C-alpha positions as YAML, in Angstrom:
chain: A
units: angstrom
residues:
- id: 1
  name: MET
  ca: [34.47, -23.63, 16.24]
- id: 2
  name: ALA
  ca: [37.63, -23.47, 18.33]
- id: 3
  name: ASN
  ca: [35.94, -25.90, 20.86]
- id: 4
  name: CYS
  ca: [34.18, -27.89, 18.47]
- id: 5
  name: GLU
  ca: [34.58, -31.78, 18.63]
- id: 6
  name: THR
  ca: [34.83, -33.24, 15.28]
- id: 7
  name: TYR
  ca: [34.10, -37.04, 14.13]
- id: 8
  name: ASN
  ca: [35.57, -37.96, 10.75]
- id: 9
  name: LEU
  ca: [33.45, -41.38, 10.08]
- id: 10
  name: PRO
  ca: [35.14, -43.86, 7.59]
- id: 11
  name: VAL
  ca: [34.53, -43.44, 4.03]
- id: 12
  name: LEU
  ca: [31.38, -45.28, 2.62]
- id: 13
  name: GLU
  ca: [31.89, -46.77, -1.01]
- id: 14
  name: LEU
  ca: [28.32, -46.83, -2.30]
- id: 15
  name: GLU
  ca: [26.53, -47.19, -5.54]
- id: 16
  name: PRO
  ca: [24.21, -44.24, -6.62]
- id: 17
  name: HIS
  ca: [20.95, -45.73, -5.47]
- id: 18
  name: GLN
  ca: [22.19, -46.71, -1.97]
- id: 19
  name: ILE
  ca: [23.56, -43.25, -0.91]
- id: 20
  name: ARG
  ca: [19.98, -41.90, 0.15]
- id: 21
  name: GLU
  ca: [19.42, -44.92, 2.30]
- id: 22
  name: ALA
  ca: [23.06, -44.99, 3.74]
- id: 23
  name: LEU
  ca: [22.71, -41.51, 4.63]
- id: 24
  name: ARG
  ca: [19.35, -41.99, 6.53]
- id: 25
  name: CYS
  ca: [20.77, -44.70, 8.49]
- id: 26
  name: VAL
  ca: [23.77, -42.86, 9.82]
- id: 27
  name: LEU
  ca: [22.20, -39.32, 10.20]
- id: 28
  name: HIS
  ca: [19.05, -40.39, 12.11]
- id: 29
  name: THR
  ca: [21.49, -42.62, 14.41]
- id: 30
  name: ILE
  ca: [23.45, -39.46, 15.35]
- id: 31
  name: ILE
  ca: [20.39, -37.21, 15.46]
- id: 32
  name: PHE
  ca: [18.72, -39.73, 17.84]
- id: 33
  name: ASN
  ca: [21.61, -39.89, 20.13]
- id: 34
  name: ARG
  ca: [21.56, -36.22, 20.59]
- id: 35
  name: ALA
  ca: [17.89, -36.09, 21.58]
- id: 36
  name: LEU
  ca: [16.61, -34.01, 24.20]
- id: 37
  name: GLY
  ca: [13.82, -34.22, 26.69]
- id: 38
  name: TYR
  ca: [10.73, -36.73, 25.76]
- id: 39
  name: VAL
  ca: [10.87, -38.48, 22.38]
- id: 40
  name: VAL
  ca: [9.25, -41.47, 21.00]
- id: 41
  name: PRO
  ca: [11.89, -43.50, 19.55]
- id: 42
  name: LYS
  ca: [10.60, -45.20, 15.92]
- id: 43
  name: ASP
  ca: [12.62, -48.27, 14.89]
- id: 44
  name: VAL
  ca: [12.96, -48.39, 11.12]
- id: 45
  name: ASP
  ca: [14.03, -51.39, 9.03]
- id: 46
  name: SER
  ca: [16.43, -50.30, 6.11]
- id: 47
  name: GLU
  ca: [15.02, -50.89, 2.69]
- id: 48
  name: LEU
  ca: [18.31, -51.86, 1.04]
- id: 49
  name: PHE
  ca: [20.43, -52.94, 4.12]
- id: 50
  name: ASP
  ca: [20.14, -55.54, 6.84]
- id: 51
  name: VAL
  ca: [20.16, -52.90, 9.59]
- id: 52
  name: THR
  ca: [17.65, -51.25, 11.85]
- id: 53
  name: PHE
  ca: [18.13, -47.76, 12.98]
- id: 54
  name: VAL
  ca: [15.99, -45.42, 15.11]
- id: 55
  name: LYS
  ca: [14.55, -42.09, 14.22]
- id: 56
  name: CYS
  ca: [13.30, -39.38, 16.80]
- id: 57
  name: GLY
  ca: [9.78, -39.68, 15.70]
- id: 58
  name: ASP
  ca: [9.50, -35.96, 15.19]
- id: 59
  name: PRO
  ca: [8.19, -34.94, 11.66]
- id: 60
  name: ALA
  ca: [9.95, -31.62, 11.34]
- id: 61
  name: VAL
  ca: [13.38, -33.30, 12.03]
- id: 62
  name: GLU
  ca: [12.74, -36.10, 9.46]
- id: 63
  name: ALA
  ca: [11.65, -33.64, 6.86]
- id: 64
  name: ARG
  ca: [14.73, -31.53, 7.15]
- id: 65
  name: VAL
  ca: [16.94, -34.47, 7.11]
- id: 66
  name: GLU
  ca: [15.24, -35.63, 3.94]
- id: 67
  name: SER
  ca: [15.50, -32.21, 2.42]
- id: 68
  name: ARG
  ca: [19.11, -32.04, 2.95]
- id: 69
  name: ILE
  ca: [19.59, -35.45, 1.75]
- id: 70
  name: SER
  ca: [18.01, -34.97, -1.64]
- id: 71
  name: ASP
  ca: [19.96, -31.81, -1.92]
- id: 72
  name: PHE
  ca: [23.19, -33.74, -1.22]
- id: 73
  name: CYS
  ca: [22.15, -36.53, -3.87]
- id: 74
  name: ALA
  ca: [21.29, -33.92, -6.43]
- id: 75
  name: GLN
  ca: [25.03, -32.64, -6.00]
- id: 76
  name: VAL
  ca: [26.31, -36.20, -6.28]
- id: 77
  name: ASP
  ca: [24.59, -36.74, -9.73]
- id: 78
  name: LYS
  ca: [26.12, -33.67, -11.01]
- id: 79
  name: ARG
  ca: [29.79, -34.75, -10.16]
- id: 80
  name: PRO
  ca: [29.89, -38.59, -9.50]
- id: 81
  name: ALA
  ca: [33.37, -39.00, -9.52]
- id: 82
  name: ASP
  ca: [34.22, -36.82, -6.77]
- id: 83
  name: LEU
  ca: [34.73, -37.77, -3.19]
- id: 84
  name: HIS
  ca: [31.62, -36.04, -1.55]
- id: 85
  name: GLN
  ca: [31.66, -34.93, 2.01]
- id: 86
  name: LEU
  ca: [28.43, -34.08, 4.29]
- id: 87
  name: GLN
  ca: [28.69, -32.59, 7.63]
- id: 88
  name: LEU
  ca: [26.03, -32.81, 10.52]
- id: 89
  name: SER
  ca: [26.94, -30.16, 12.99]
- id: 90
  name: PHE
  ca: [25.23, -29.39, 16.30]
- id: 91
  name: TYR
  ca: [25.30, -25.78, 17.75]
- id: 92
  name: GLU
  ca: [23.94, -23.45, 20.46]
- id: 93
  name: THR
  ca: [22.50, -20.12, 19.86]
- id: 94
  name: ARG
  ca: [23.66, -17.20, 22.05]
- id: 95
  name: ARG
  ca: [22.88, -13.41, 22.01]
- id: 96
  name: LYS
  ca: [25.82, -11.13, 21.48]
- id: 97
  name: GLN
  ca: [26.43, -7.49, 21.06]
- id: 98
  name: ALA
  ca: [26.53, -6.10, 17.45]
- id: 99
  name: TRP
  ca: [27.41, -2.83, 15.79]
- id: 100
  name: PHE
  ca: [23.93, -1.95, 16.32]
- id: 101
  name: GLY
  ca: [22.03, -3.93, 18.84]
- id: 102
  name: MET
  ca: [21.82, -7.41, 19.53]
- id: 103
  name: GLN
  ca: [22.04, -10.44, 17.18]
- id: 104
  name: ASP
  ca: [22.02, -14.25, 17.52]
- id: 105
  name: GLU
  ca: [25.24, -16.24, 17.27]
- id: 106
  name: ARG
  ca: [25.73, -19.77, 16.45]
- id: 107
  name: LEU
  ca: [28.45, -21.49, 18.52]
- id: 108
  name: TYR
  ca: [29.10, -25.15, 17.14]
- id: 109
  name: TRP
  ca: [30.24, -27.70, 19.66]
- id: 110
  name: GLU
  ca: [30.23, -31.21, 17.59]
- id: 111
  name: THR
  ca: [30.45, -31.84, 13.98]
- id: 112
  name: TRP
  ca: [30.28, -35.30, 12.04]
- id: 113
  name: VAL
  ca: [31.88, -35.78, 8.68]
- id: 114
  name: LEU
  ca: [30.51, -38.28, 6.47]
- id: 115
  name: SER
  ca: [32.63, -39.08, 3.39]
- id: 116
  name: VAL
  ca: [30.90, -40.92, 0.21]
- id: 117
  name: LEU
  ca: [32.68, -42.37, -2.66]
- id: 118
  name: VAL
  ca: [30.28, -43.24, -5.53]
- id: 119
  name: LEU
  ca: [30.94, -46.61, -7.17]
- id: 120
  name: GLN
  ca: [29.51, -47.25, -10.65]
- id: 121
  name: PRO
  ca: [27.51, -50.18, -11.03]
- id: 122
  name: ASP
  ca: [29.62, -53.05, -12.29]
- id: 123
  name: VAL
  ca: [28.70, -53.77, -16.15]
- id: 124
  name: ALA
  ca: [29.41, -57.49, -15.63]
- id: 125
  name: LEU
  ca: [26.64, -57.66, -12.90]
- id: 126
  name: GLN
  ca: [24.19, -56.64, -15.73]
- id: 127
  name: PRO
  ca: [23.06, -60.00, -17.36]
- id: 128
  name: SER
  ca: [21.23, -58.43, -20.31]
- id: 129
  name: VAL
  ca: [24.55, -57.19, -21.84]
- id: 130
  name: GLY
  ca: [26.56, -60.52, -21.19]
- id: 131
  name: GLY
  ca: [23.31, -62.43, -22.17]
- id: 132
  name: ALA
  ca: [23.09, -60.72, -25.62]
- id: 133
  name: ALA
  ca: [26.66, -61.17, -26.24]
- id: 134
  name: VAL
  ca: [26.63, -65.04, -25.41]
- id: 135
  name: THR
  ca: [23.55, -65.48, -27.61]
- id: 136
  name: GLY
  ca: [25.16, -63.76, -30.52]
- id: 137
  name: ALA
  ca: [28.53, -65.69, -30.38]
- id: 138
  name: ALA
  ca: [26.53, -68.86, -29.75]
- id: 139
  name: GLY
  ca: [24.38, -68.38, -32.85]
- id: 140
  name: ALA
  ca: [27.34, -67.28, -35.14]
- id: 141
  name: ALA
  ca: [29.13, -70.54, -33.99]
- id: 142
  name: VAL
  ca: [26.22, -72.84, -34.69]
- id: 143
  name: GLY
  ca: [25.68, -71.06, -38.02]
- id: 144
  name: GLY
  ca: [29.23, -71.51, -39.27]
- id: 145
  name: GLY
  ca: [29.13, -75.17, -38.32]
- id: 146
  name: GLY
  ca: [25.97, -75.73, -40.38]
- id: 147
  name: SER
  ca: [27.38, -74.14, -43.50]
- id: 148
  name: GLY
  ca: [30.53, -75.93, -43.39]
- id: 149
  name: SER
  ca: [29.19, -79.21, -43.56]
- id: 150
  name: ASN
  ca: [26.56, -78.70, -46.41]
- id: 151
  name: THR
  ca: [28.67, -80.71, -48.74]
- id: 152
  name: SER
  ca: [27.02, -83.99, -49.00]
- id: 153
  name: GLY
  ca: [23.61, -85.57, -49.85]
- id: 154
  name: GLY
  ca: [20.58, -83.71, -48.52]
- id: 155
  name: GLY
  ca: [19.25, -86.41, -46.27]
- id: 156
  name: TRP
  ca: [22.39, -87.47, -44.79]
- id: 157
  name: ASN
  ca: [23.65, -83.87, -44.47]
- id: 158
  name: ALA
  ca: [20.12, -82.75, -42.78]
- id: 159
  name: GLY
  ca: [20.35, -85.38, -40.04]
- id: 160
  name: LEU
  ca: [23.74, -84.52, -39.51]
- id: 161
  name: GLN
  ca: [23.18, -80.99, -38.92]
- id: 162
  name: GLN
  ca: [20.98, -81.57, -35.96]
- id: 163
  name: GLN
  ca: [23.72, -82.74, -33.71]
- id: 164
  name: PRO
  ca: [25.78, -79.33, -34.01]
- id: 165
  name: GLN
  ca: [22.70, -77.16, -33.53]
- id: 166
  name: HIS
  ca: [21.86, -79.04, -30.31]
- id: 167
  name: THR
  ca: [25.47, -79.17, -28.93]
- id: 168
  name: GLY
  ca: [25.95, -75.46, -29.67]
- id: 169
  name: GLY
  ca: [22.80, -74.38, -27.95]
- id: 170
  name: ALA
  ca: [23.46, -76.43, -24.87]
- id: 171
  name: ALA
  ca: [27.11, -74.95, -24.61]
- id: 172
  name: ALA
  ca: [25.55, -71.50, -25.07]
- id: 173
  name: ALA
  ca: [23.32, -72.09, -22.07]
- id: 174
  name: ALA
  ca: [25.83, -73.60, -20.09]
- id: 175
  name: PHE
  ca: [28.01, -70.49, -20.63]
- id: 176
  name: MET
  ca: [25.38, -68.01, -19.65]
- id: 177
  name: THR
  ca: [24.50, -69.98, -16.49]
- id: 178
  name: GLY
  ca: [28.03, -69.85, -15.44]
- id: 179
  name: ALA
  ca: [28.40, -66.07, -16.43]
- id: 180
  name: ALA
  ca: [25.15, -65.61, -14.36]
- id: 181
  name: GLY
  ca: [26.46, -67.42, -11.39]
- id: 182
  name: THR
  ca: [29.84, -65.42, -11.33]
- id: 183
  name: ALA
  ca: [27.69, -62.14, -11.68]
- id: 184
  name: GLY
  ca: [25.60, -63.06, -8.94]
- id: 185
  name: ALA
  ca: [28.54, -64.02, -6.53]
- id: 186
  name: ARG
  ca: [30.29, -60.72, -7.30]
- id: 187
  name: ALA
  ca: [27.02, -58.76, -6.61]
- id: 188
  name: SER
  ca: [26.76, -60.56, -3.18]
- id: 189
  name: SER
  ca: [30.10, -59.89, -2.48]
- id: 190
  name: ARG
  ca: [30.09, -56.11, -2.94]
- id: 191
  name: GLN
  ca: [26.98, -55.94, -1.12]
- id: 192
  name: ALA
  ca: [28.30, -57.71, 1.84]
- id: 193
  name: ARG
  ca: [31.17, -55.23, 1.80]
- id: 194
  name: MET
  ca: [28.92, -52.51, 1.80]
- id: 195
  name: GLN
  ca: [26.91, -54.07, 4.51]
- id: 196
  name: ALA
  ca: [29.75, -54.36, 6.81]
- id: 197
  name: ALA
  ca: [30.95, -50.96, 6.06]
- id: 198
  name: LEU
  ca: [27.62, -49.36, 7.01]
- id: 199
  name: GLU
  ca: [27.46, -51.65, 10.15]
- id: 200
  name: GLU
  ca: [30.98, -50.48, 11.24]
- id: 201
  name: GLN
  ca: [30.11, -46.78, 10.71]
- id: 202
  name: LEU
  ca: [27.05, -47.04, 13.01]
- id: 203
  name: ALA
  ca: [28.93, -48.82, 15.60]
- id: 204
  name: PHE
  ca: [31.66, -46.06, 15.47]
- id: 205
  name: VAL
  ca: [28.87, -43.67, 15.93]
- id: 206
  name: VAL
  ca: [27.52, -45.20, 18.97]
- id: 207
  name: ARG
  ca: [31.20, -45.65, 20.58]
- id: 208
  name: CYS
  ca: [31.78, -41.85, 20.04]
- id: 209
  name: VAL
  ca: [28.42, -40.64, 21.54]
- id: 210
  name: ASN
  ca: [28.98, -42.91, 24.43]
- id: 211
  name: ASP
  ca: [32.63, -42.20, 25.25]
- id: 212
  name: ARG
  ca: [32.87, -38.48, 25.18]
- id: 213
  name: ARG
  ca: [30.31, -36.09, 26.75]
- id: 214
  name: ASP
  ca: [32.12, -33.30, 28.29]
- id: 215
  name: HIS
  ca: [31.60, -31.03, 25.48]
- id: 216
  name: ILE
  ca: [28.00, -31.16, 24.94]
- id: 217
  name: PRO
  ca: [26.44, -27.66, 26.48]
- id: 218
  name: PRO
  ca: [23.83, -27.59, 28.99]
- id: 219
  name: VAL
  ca: [20.09, -28.26, 27.95]
- id: 220
  name: LEU
  ca: [18.18, -24.82, 28.10]
- id: 221
  name: SER
  ca: [14.81, -26.04, 26.71]
- id: 222
  name: ALA
  ca: [12.90, -29.19, 27.83]
- id: 223
  name: SER
  ca: [10.60, -28.63, 24.88]
- id: 224
  name: ALA
  ca: [13.35, -29.08, 22.12]
- id: 225
  name: VAL
  ca: [13.22, -32.50, 20.35]
- id: 226
  name: THR
  ca: [17.10, -32.51, 19.75]
- id: 227
  name: PHE
  ca: [19.91, -29.99, 19.76]
- id: 228
  name: PRO
  ca: [19.76, -27.39, 16.95]
- id: 229
  name: PHE
  ca: [21.64, -28.78, 13.94]
- id: 230
  name: ASP
  ca: [23.00, -28.03, 10.38]
- id: 231
  name: ILE
  ca: [23.44, -30.44, 7.49]
- id: 232
  name: THR
  ca: [25.98, -28.97, 5.01]
- id: 233
  name: PHE
  ca: [28.25, -30.09, 2.28]
- id: 234
  name: THR
  ca: [30.37, -28.31, -0.35]
- id: 235
  name: GLY
  ca: [28.28, -25.79, -2.18]
- id: 236
  name: SER
  ca: [25.66, -25.66, 0.09]
- id: 237
  name: SER
  ca: [24.56, -22.51, 1.71]
- id: 238
  name: ALA
  ca: [23.15, -23.59, 5.20]
- id: 239
  name: ARG
  ca: [25.89, -22.01, 7.30]
- id: 240
  name: SER
  ca: [25.02, -18.47, 6.12]
- id: 241
  name: SER
  ca: [24.79, -17.04, 9.64]
- id: 242
  name: ALA
  ca: [28.04, -14.99, 9.18]
- id: 243
  name: SER
  ca: [26.80, -13.48, 5.72]
- id: 244
  name: ALA
  ca: [23.42, -12.97, 7.34]
- id: 245
  name: SER
  ca: [24.65, -11.12, 10.31]
- id: 246
  name: LEU
  ca: [26.88, -8.90, 7.96]
- id: 247
  name: GLN
  ca: [23.76, -8.14, 5.72]
- id: 248
  name: GLY
  ca: [21.85, -7.32, 8.95]
- id: 249
  name: SER
  ca: [24.35, -4.98, 10.13]
- id: 250
  name: LEU
  ca: [24.73, -3.17, 6.83]
- id: 251
  name: GLN
  ca: [21.01, -2.67, 6.51]
- id: 252
  name: ALA
  ca: [21.10, -1.26, 10.00]
- id: 253
  name: VAL
  ca: [24.03, 1.35, 8.82]
- id: 254
  name: GLY
  ca: [21.71, 2.24, 6.08]
- id: 255
  name: LYS
  ca: [18.72, 2.82, 8.06]
- id: 256
  name: MET
  ca: [20.72, 5.00, 10.49]
- id: 257
  name: LEU
  ca: [22.57, 6.96, 7.56]
- id: 258
  name: LEU
  ca: [18.76, 7.55, 6.19]
- id: 259
  name: LYS
  ca: [17.60, 8.86, 9.45]
- id: 260
  name: ALA
  ca: [20.58, 10.96, 10.27]
- id: 261
  name: THR
  ca: [20.62, 14.77, 9.89]
- id: 262
  name: PRO
  ca: [22.74, 15.86, 7.13]
- id: 263
  name: PRO
  ca: [25.77, 18.32, 8.57]
- id: 264
  name: PRO
  ca: [25.22, 22.06, 7.84]
- id: 265
  name: VAL
  ca: [26.85, 23.28, 4.74]
- id: 266
  name: LEU
  ca: [29.74, 25.35, 5.44]
- id: 267
  name: SER
  ca: [29.56, 29.05, 3.31]
...
């Protein structure tokens, strides 16, 4: 990891339902730019954002990315208030001498750090809540006006009560229309900020992959679709090569001890 090039992407502020799609856009853009050999580019229009990103067109790569995104989203659901980070790391594999025999070693040469801050949906953007409150207030106001004016003759009073009811209903409707318009404007503004942040992040990725290439290792296999990669985050166990290596060495030691001839007993 000493010679690993690290890119820290700007923090993305997203609502929970937008995390999966935003990660698809960024991760596939990076992986496509690290593709090897012959690939069939696949243009994808985002389902939530007004952007188009490119996939490698390899089902195995897509399945792996989707699996890790699902794991990341599951972790976000458990701790939504935290700042979550996901790392996409490329590596090369080399054989090295271990205690007992040869083993594979992963040498990471590039890491992309994606940070996600979860935004909770704005209550004011939910018309059902505001609508219920406005309707209740309007009904109370109209009801109060009717009971207070019921002090005169029945016919004249009945005709007079029609005026406050009509006025109160119109006021409530106007208030609800104004509230809905304000909520819609806030929702549009929030979506525009998220859209701009995602576009900025994708542009940052393209600049980085084009500006710095000296750290990329030589291509050793023409059959590979992309450089081997890991997608990790806090609490994940993807980078377990060190622990796996230690476990393999301990197993080798155990087998050697079982096969070894015990020393003679001294009398």
